[in-house]
C-alpha positions in Angstrom: 99.4 28.7 100.2 101.1 31.6 98.3 104.3 32.9 100.0 104.9 36.4 100.8 107.5 38.6 98.9 110.1 38.5 101.8 109.4 34.6 102.0 110.2 34.0 98.3 113.5 36.3 98.8 114.5 34.1 101.7 113.7 30.8 99.8 116.0 32.0 96.9 118.7 32.8 99.1 118.6 36.7 98.4 117.9 37.4 102.2 118.6 35.3 105.3 115.9 34.5 107.8 117.5 37.0 110.2 117.5 39.6 107.7 114.0 38.9 107.0 112.8 39.1 110.6 114.9 42.4 111.0 113.1 43.8 107.9 109.5 43.0 109.1 110.5 44.4 112.5 111.9 47.6 111.2 108.9 48.1 108.7 106.4 47.7 111.8 108.0 49.9 114.2 109.0 52.8 111.8 105.8 52.3 109.8 107.6 52.1 106.5 107.0 50.3 103.4 108.5 46.8 103.6 109.9 47.2 99.9 112.0 50.3 101.1 113.4 48.4 104.1 114.3 45.3 101.9 116.0 47.6 99.4 118.3 49.1 102.2 119.5 45.6 102.8 121.0 45.4 99.4 118.2 43.5 97.6 118.3 44.7 93.8 115.2 46.0 92.0 115.5 43.1 89.8 115.2 40.4 92.7 112.4 42.3 94.4 110.2 42.6 91.3 111.0 38.9 90.3 109.9 38.0 94.0 106.6 40.0 93.4 106.0 38.3 90.2 106.0 35.0 91.7 104.0 36.1 94.6 101.2 38.0 92.4 101.5 35.6 89.5 102.0 38.7 87.2 104.7 38.7 84.5 107.6 41.1 84.7 108.9 43.2 81.9 112.1 44.7 82.0 112.8 47.7 79.7 116.5 47.3 79.5 117.0 50.9 78.3 114.3 50.6 75.6 112.4 53.9 75.1 108.6 53.8 74.9 107.2 55.6 71.6 105.6 58.8 72.1 102.5 57.4 70.2 102.2 54.8 72.9 102.8 57.2 75.7 99.7 59.3 74.4 97.4 56.3 75.5 97.7 57.4 79.2 97.7 61.0 80.4 101.0 62.1 81.9 99.1 63.1 85.2 97.4 59.8 85.6 100.6 58.0 84.8 102.3 60.0 87.8 99.8 59.6 90.3 98.9 56.0 90.0 102.4 54.9 89.0 101.4 53.1 85.9 102.8 53.5 82.4 102.0 52.2 78.9 104.6 50.1 77.5 103.4 48.8 73.9 100.4 47.7 72.0 100.7 43.8 71.2 98.1 41.4 69.8 95.5 44.2 70.1 96.1 45.0 73.8 97.8 47.8 75.7 100.5 46.4 77.8 100.9 48.5 80.9 103.7 48.3 83.4 103.0 49.0 87.3 104.7 49.1 90.4 101.8 48.1 92.7 99.2 46.0 90.7 97.0 45.2 93.7 96.2 48.9 94.2 92.5 49.1 93.8 92.3 52.8 92.7 95.0 52.3 90.2 93.1 49.3 88.6 89.9 51.5 88.5 91.6 54.1 86.8 93.2 51.8 84.4 89.8 50.3 83.6 88.5 53.8 82.9 91.3 54.5 80.4 90.9 51.2 78.7 87.1 51.7 78.2 87.9 55.3 76.9 90.4 53.9 74.4 88.3 50.8 73.7 91.3 48.5 74.0 91.9 45.7 76.3 94.9 45.9 78.6 97.4 43.5 80.0 99.4 44.2 83.3 103.1 43.8 83.8 105.3 44.3 86.8 108.1 46.8 86.2 110.9 48.1 88.5 110.8 51.5 89.9 113.7 52.4 88.1 112.1 51.7 84.9 109.1 53.7 86.0 111.1 56.6 86.6 112.6 56.5 83.4 109.6 56.2 81.5 108.2 59.2 83.5 111.0 61.0 82.7 110.8 60.6 78.9 107.0 60.6 79.3 107.1 64.2 77.8 103.5 64.6 76.6 104.0 67.8 74.7 107.8 67.7 74.6 107.7 64.3 73.0 106.8 65.6 69.8 108.5 69.1 70.0 111.8 67.2 70.8 111.4 65.2 67.6 111.2 68.6 65.6 113.8 70.0 67.6 116.3 67.3 66.7 115.4 67.6 62.9 115.8 71.5 63.4 119.4 71.2 64.9 120.4 68.7 62.1 119.4 71.2 59.7 120.9 74.2 61.3 124.0 72.1 61.8 124.2 71.4 58.1 123.7 75.1 57.3 126.5 75.9 59.4 124.7 78.6 61.2 123.0 79.5 64.5 119.7 81.1 63.6 119.9 83.2 66.9 122.2 85.5 65.6 120.7 88.7 64.2 122.7 89.0 61.2 121.4 85.8 60.0 118.0 87.2 59.2 117.9 85.6 55.7 118.6 82.2 57.2 116.2 82.7 59.9 113.3 83.5 57.6 114.2 80.5 55.7 114.5 78.2 58.6 111.2 79.0 60.1 109.5 78.1 57.1 110.9 74.7 57.1 109.1 71.7 58.6 110.8 71.3 61.9 110.0 74.7 63.4 106.7 75.0 61.8 106.0 71.5 63.4 107.2 72.6 66.8 104.7 75.6 66.8 101.8 73.5 65.4 102.3 70.9 68.3 102.3 73.6 70.8 99.1 75.0 69.6 97.6 71.5 69.4 98.5 70.4 73.0 97.2 73.9 74.4 93.8 73.2 72.6 93.6 69.7 73.7 94.6 70.8 77.2 92.0 73.6 77.2 94.4 76.1 77.8 93.3 79.8 77.4 97.0 81.2 77.0 100.6 80.1 75.8 103.5 81.8 77.2 106.7 81.6 75.3 109.4 83.0 77.5 113.1 83.2 76.9 115.7 82.9 79.6 119.4 82.8 79.9 119.6 78.9 79.6 116.3 77.8 78.5 113.0 79.0 76.5 110.2 78.2 78.7 106.8 77.4 77.4 103.7 77.7 79.8 100.2 76.9 79.3 97.5 78.6 81.5 94.7 76.3 82.2 91.8 77.4 84.3 93.6 80.4 85.4 96.8 78.7 86.5 100.0 78.8 84.8 102.0 75.4 84.3 105.3 74.9 82.7 104.8 72.6 79.7 108.0 72.5 77.8 111.7 73.6 78.2 113.8 74.2 74.8 117.3 75.4 74.2 117.6 79.1 74.1 119.1 78.8 70.5 115.6 78.0 69.0 113.9 81.1 70.5 114.3 83.4 67.8 113.2 80.9 65.3 110.1 80.1 67.2 109.1 83.8 67.6 110.0 84.4 64.0 107.4 81.9 63.1 104.6 83.1 65.2 105.3 86.7 64.0 104.9 85.5 60.4 101.7 83.7 61.3 100.6 87.1 62.8 101.8 89.3 60.1 103.9 91.1 62.5 107.4 92.7 61.7 110.1 90.1 62.1 112.9 92.5 62.2 111.6 94.6 64.9 112.4 93.1 68.2 112.8 96.6 70.4 109.1 97.4 70.8 105.8 95.2 71.5 103.8 94.2 68.8 100.1 92.8 68.7 98.8 90.5 65.9 96.3 87.7 65.3 96.1 84.7 63.1 93.6 82.1 62.4 94.3 78.3 62.2 92.6 74.8 62.2 93.5 72.8 65.2 91.7 69.2 65.9 89.2 70.0 63.2 88.2 73.3 65.1 88.6 76.8 63.8 90.7 78.7 66.2 91.7 82.2 66.5 94.9 83.3 68.3 95.5 86.7 69.5 99.4 87.3 69.6 101.3 89.8 72.1 105.1 90.1 71.8 107.2 92.0 74.6 110.9 92.7 74.6 112.7 91.1 77.6 116.5 91.0 78.7 116.9 87.7 76.9 114.8 88.3 73.8 111.1 88.7 72.8 108.4 86.9 74.9 105.2 86.1 73.4 101.7 85.6 74.8 99.3 83.8 72.6 95.5 84.0 73.7 93.6 81.0 72.5 89.9 81.7 71.2 87.9 78.9 70.6 84.7 80.1 68.9 82.9 77.0 69.9 83.8 77.3 73.6 84.0 81.1 73.9 80.3 82.3 73.8 78.2 80.7 76.4 74.8 81.3 77.8 74.2 83.2 81.1 73.4 80.1 83.0 76.5 78.5 81.9 78.6 81.3 83.3 77.2 80.4 86.9 74.4 83.2 87.1 71.6 81.6 89.0 68.8 82.7 91.0 68.5 86.5 91.8 71.7 87.4 90.0 70.4 85.8 86.8 66.9 87.4 87.1 68.3 91.0 87.7 70.4 90.6 84.6 67.8 89.2 82.4 65.4 91.9 83.5 68.0 94.6 82.9 68.8 93.5 79.2 65.2 93.7 78.4 65.4 97.5 79.0 65.3 99.7 75.8 68.0 102.0 77.2 70.4 102.6 80.1 73.8 101.2 81.1 74.7 97.9 82.5 78.3 98.0 84.1 80.3 94.9 85.0 83.6 95.2 87.4 86.1 92.8 88.2 90.0 92.5 87.8 91.7 91.4 84.8 91.0 87.8 84.0 87.7 87.6 86.0 85.6 86.7 82.8 84.1 90.2 82.2 84.5 90.1 78.4 82.9 86.5 78.4 79.9 87.8 80.2 79.6 90.6 77.8 79.8 88.3 74.9 77.1 86.1 76.5 74.8 89.4 77.0 75.3 90.2 73.3 74.5 87.0 72.0 71.2 86.9 74.1 70.4 90.5 72.6 71.5 89.7 69.0 68.5 90.0 66.8 67.8 91.0 63.1 65.7 93.8 64.3 68.4 95.5 66.3 71.7 97.0 65.4 74.4 95.8 67.8 77.7 97.6 67.6 80.7 96.9 69.9 84.2 98.7 70.4 86.6 96.2 71.7 90.4 95.9 72.7 90.8 93.5 71.1 87.9 91.7 69.3 88.1 88.2 71.1 85.1 86.3 69.5 83.4 87.0 66.3 79.4 87.1 66.7 77.6 86.8 63.4 75.2 89.8 63.3 77.2 92.0 65.8 79.1 94.9 64.2 82.5 94.4 66.0 85.3 97.2 65.8 88.8 96.9 67.2 90.2 100.2 68.6 93.7 101.3 67.6 95.0 104.0 70.0 98.3 104.3 68.1 96.2 105.9 65.2 93.9 107.9 67.5 91.1 105.5 67.1 90.3 104.7 71.0 87.1 104.1 72.9 86.2 107.7 73.2 86.5 108.8 69.4 84.9 105.2 68.4 82.0 106.0 70.6 81.5 109.2 69.0 81.5 107.4 65.7 79.1 104.6 66.9 76.5 107.2 67.6 76.3 108.1 64.0 75.5 104.5 63.1 72.0 104.3 64.5 72.9 101.7 67.1 70.4 100.1 69.4 72.9 98.3 71.5 76.5 99.4 72.3 79.0 97.4 73.8 82.4 99.3 75.2 84.9 96.9 76.2 86.1 99.0 79.1 85.7 102.7 80.4 89.2 103.8 81.0 88.9 107.5 81.3 86.6 110.7 82.0 85.8 111.2 78.2 84.7 107.6 77.6 82.6 107.5 80.8 80.9 110.8 79.9 80.2 109.5 76.2 78.8 106.1 77.6 76.4 108.0 80.0 75.3 110.2 77.2 74.6 107.4 75.0 72.6 105.8 77.5 70.5 109.2 78.1 69.8 109.4 74.3 68.1 105.9 74.0 70.6 103.2 73.6 71.3 100.2 75.7 75.1 100.4 76.8 77.1 97.3 78.0 80.5 98.2 79.5 82.9 97.2 82.2 85.2 98.9 85.0 87.9 97.7 87.2 86.4 97.9 90.8 86.6 95.3 93.7 83.0 94.9 93.9 79.4 96.0 92.5 79.1 98.6 95.1 82.2 100.5 94.1 81.1 101.0 90.5 79.0 104.2 91.4 81.8 106.0 93.3 84.3 105.1 90.6 81.8 106.7 88.0 81.6 109.8 89.9 85.6 109.8 90.3 85.8 109.5 86.6 84.0 112.8 86.2 80.4 111.6 85.6 77.8 114.0 87.1 76.0 112.4 90.0 72.6 113.5 89.0 73.1 111.7 85.6 73.7 108.2 87.1 70.2 107.4 88.4 68.6 108.0 85.1 71.2 105.9 83.2 72.6 103.2 85.3 70.4 100.1 85.3 72.4 97.4 87.0 75.9 97.0 88.4 77.4 93.6 88.6 80.8 92.3 89.9 82.4 89.0 89.2 85.2 86.6 89.8 86.2 83.0 88.5 87.0 80.0 90.5 87.9 76.3 89.5 85.0 74.0 88.9 85.4 70.4 90.7 84.7 67.4 88.4 81.4 65.9 89.3 82.7 62.5 88.9 85.8 63.1 90.7 85.5 64.7 94.0 85.0 63.4 97.6 83.4 64.8 100.7 85.6 66.3 103.4 85.2 67.2 107.2 84.6 70.9 107.6 86.7 72.3 110.5 85.2 74.4 113.0 86.6 77.7 111.7 85.3 76.9 108.2 81.9 76.0 109.7 81.7 79.3 111.3 82.5 81.2 108.1 79.7 79.2 106.3 77.2 79.7 108.9 77.9 83.5 109.1 77.5 84.0 105.4 74.3 81.8 105.3 72.9 83.8 108.3 73.6 87.1 106.3 71.7 85.9 103.4 68.6 87.9 102.4 65.2 86.6 103.6 64.2 84.9 100.2 67.3 82.9 100.2 66.9 81.7 103.7 64.9 78.6 103.0 67.6 77.4 100.2 70.4 78.1 102.6 68.6 75.9 105.4 68.5 73.0 103.0 72.0 73.5 101.7 73.4 73.6 105.2 73.3 70.0 105.7 75.0 69.3 102.4 78.5 67.9 102.4 81.6 70.0 101.2 83.7 68.6 98.7 87.2 68.6 97.4 88.8 67.7 94.0 90.5 64.3 93.6 93.1 63.4 91.0 91.7 60.6 88.7 92.0 59.3 85.5 88.9 61.2 84.1 90.1 64.4 86.0 93.9 64.6 86.2 93.8 67.9 87.9 91.0 67.6 90.4 89.1 70.5 88.8 87.9 71.0 85.3 87.0 74.5 83.9 86.0 77.4 85.8 82.8 79.2 87.0 81.6 82.7 88.0 80.7 84.1 91.2 78.5 87.3 91.1 76.9 89.9 93.0 74.6 92.6 91.6 72.2 95.3 92.3 69.9 97.6 90.4 68.6 101.2 90.5 65.9 102.0 92.8 64.4 105.2 93.9 66.1 104.9 97.4 69.5 104.4 95.6 68.8 107.5 93.6 68.3 109.4 96.6 71.5 108.4 98.2 73.3 109.1 95.0 71.9 112.6 94.7 72.7 113.2 98.5 76.6 112.3 98.1 77.0 108.6 97.7 79.2 106.6 100.0 80.1 102.9 99.8 78.5 102.1 103.3 75.2 103.9 102.3 75.2 102.1 98.8 75.8 98.9 100.7 73.0 99.2 102.9 70.5 99.9 100.1 71.9 96.8 98.3 71.4 94.6 101.3 67.8 95.9 101.6 67.3 94.9 97.8 68.2 91.4 98.8 71.9 91.4 97.2 73.8 88.3 97.3 77.5 89.0 97.9 80.1 87.4 95.8 81.1 85.2 98.9 77.6 84.1 99.6 77.1 83.1 96.0 80.3 81.2 96.5 79.4 79.5 99.8 76.2 78.4 98.2 78.1 76.9 95.2 80.5 75.2 97.7 77.3 73.6 99.5 76.0 72.4 96.1 79.4 70.7 95.6 80.1 72.9 92.3 83.4 74.3 93.8 85.8 73.6 96.6 85.9 75.7 99.8 89.7 76.3 99.4 89.1 77.5 95.9 86.6 79.9 97.2 88.9 81.4 100.0 91.6 82.0 97.4 89.5 84.2 95.3 87.1 85.9 97.7 
């Protein structure tokens, strides 16, 4: 019969029988792990792990200060390593050696099996000490592993040159430095890891003591890398050269763009620089043409919202307006609509600031306010281009609003966006911007509002018990649904509510984002309300009469379908 860890320690004379009994009693009474209690009695990590090895019949591997190469660390995602407390150690004899603290952890074993099957390599488990695990996790840099290598090369070269490239008077040296391998590699590695991690943006932010690099994934910013401040100028200059920006201009913001190939994909990167107290900040928007343009159902449009939009875009003329705050996915929706409407028989022209994704067959134009080419002047010129469909990135002022309405009146389908909190607010907003109320009924086809919320991983979620308060919220929204949706709501009510689970296949518990929508269309009744003097309450009454499903209701139904989590929804609407 196998002995327990504490019995092995007593047998080896590491603990006395009295100490062992005291440790057991303390662990039971204080509900603490026995390992912790034993450690407090002065048992070393080495003695403890050797006792575990004898008990579990699993060999021990002591790292003894050896570092794990970055190429090995890449086999297991950092998030999984931290969550399950296991790390890759080396590849030997065609096997991946993995160090674990608790090899009898069932969830950890399953996660490891998943990773091994994905890598198509068998694994062998070793016991390691908590100290060794901590040290590997600390050097488990992911992105920074490769960047640190490049940084070391860069510092060696800078030291050999006898300069610090941060100094502005060293401009010639700086230009030379950023074209050399280390800095070029550093920027390339950042881009590759951002694309691998499905980041939408990279923020490079200089500080007094560190240069911080953050990735935005699914709308959330995460610090991915901290670098010495001395490399900030070189990194920013490298990005400026790639974007064809002025490298000697650091006092004013600049905008640029570059094209590159990352992981066998063609990627466009939009660059914006901004002066701060500690140097220039750069924001890089990653535009992946393969991932950028989606179908309408892929965006999360279903049921009535999808029907209304599909009906609206078949109209030969009129205006479709989409609203939402910055970062709510309005541009992505416009691109999906343009892609659906793009046919050889139509002249499709867009005005954008900036052009994010290029659509073959669509005539896309970038506005440049600095030279007087803004949305208003661009729209005047578009009307001379014999367009069928016009996309205006955003209505920002009275002149653009009036020109967009005029374009819709004269036989063009106009797609545009506004900043309002909901679909109902679009009509009062247009009137506030100077559009004559009597023109709105004859031009406006559809208003739509949207938000983005993080999507649960289908294979990494678990049902949760819903609280009484949340159940009240769900029931209230389901009762308020329009009649046609009641049947679907009744069947959904019995569904479980899920939350994301961190796993090897889904390290963050969520993956990607999906839209929440609300929309309503122009009707004779709505026309009468507008002409009489519109108020949001009257428009809301008419929208409900039409059967509008609000964003919150759309979200509740997606919660009950297991697409998103309840907490995710409540953060957004």
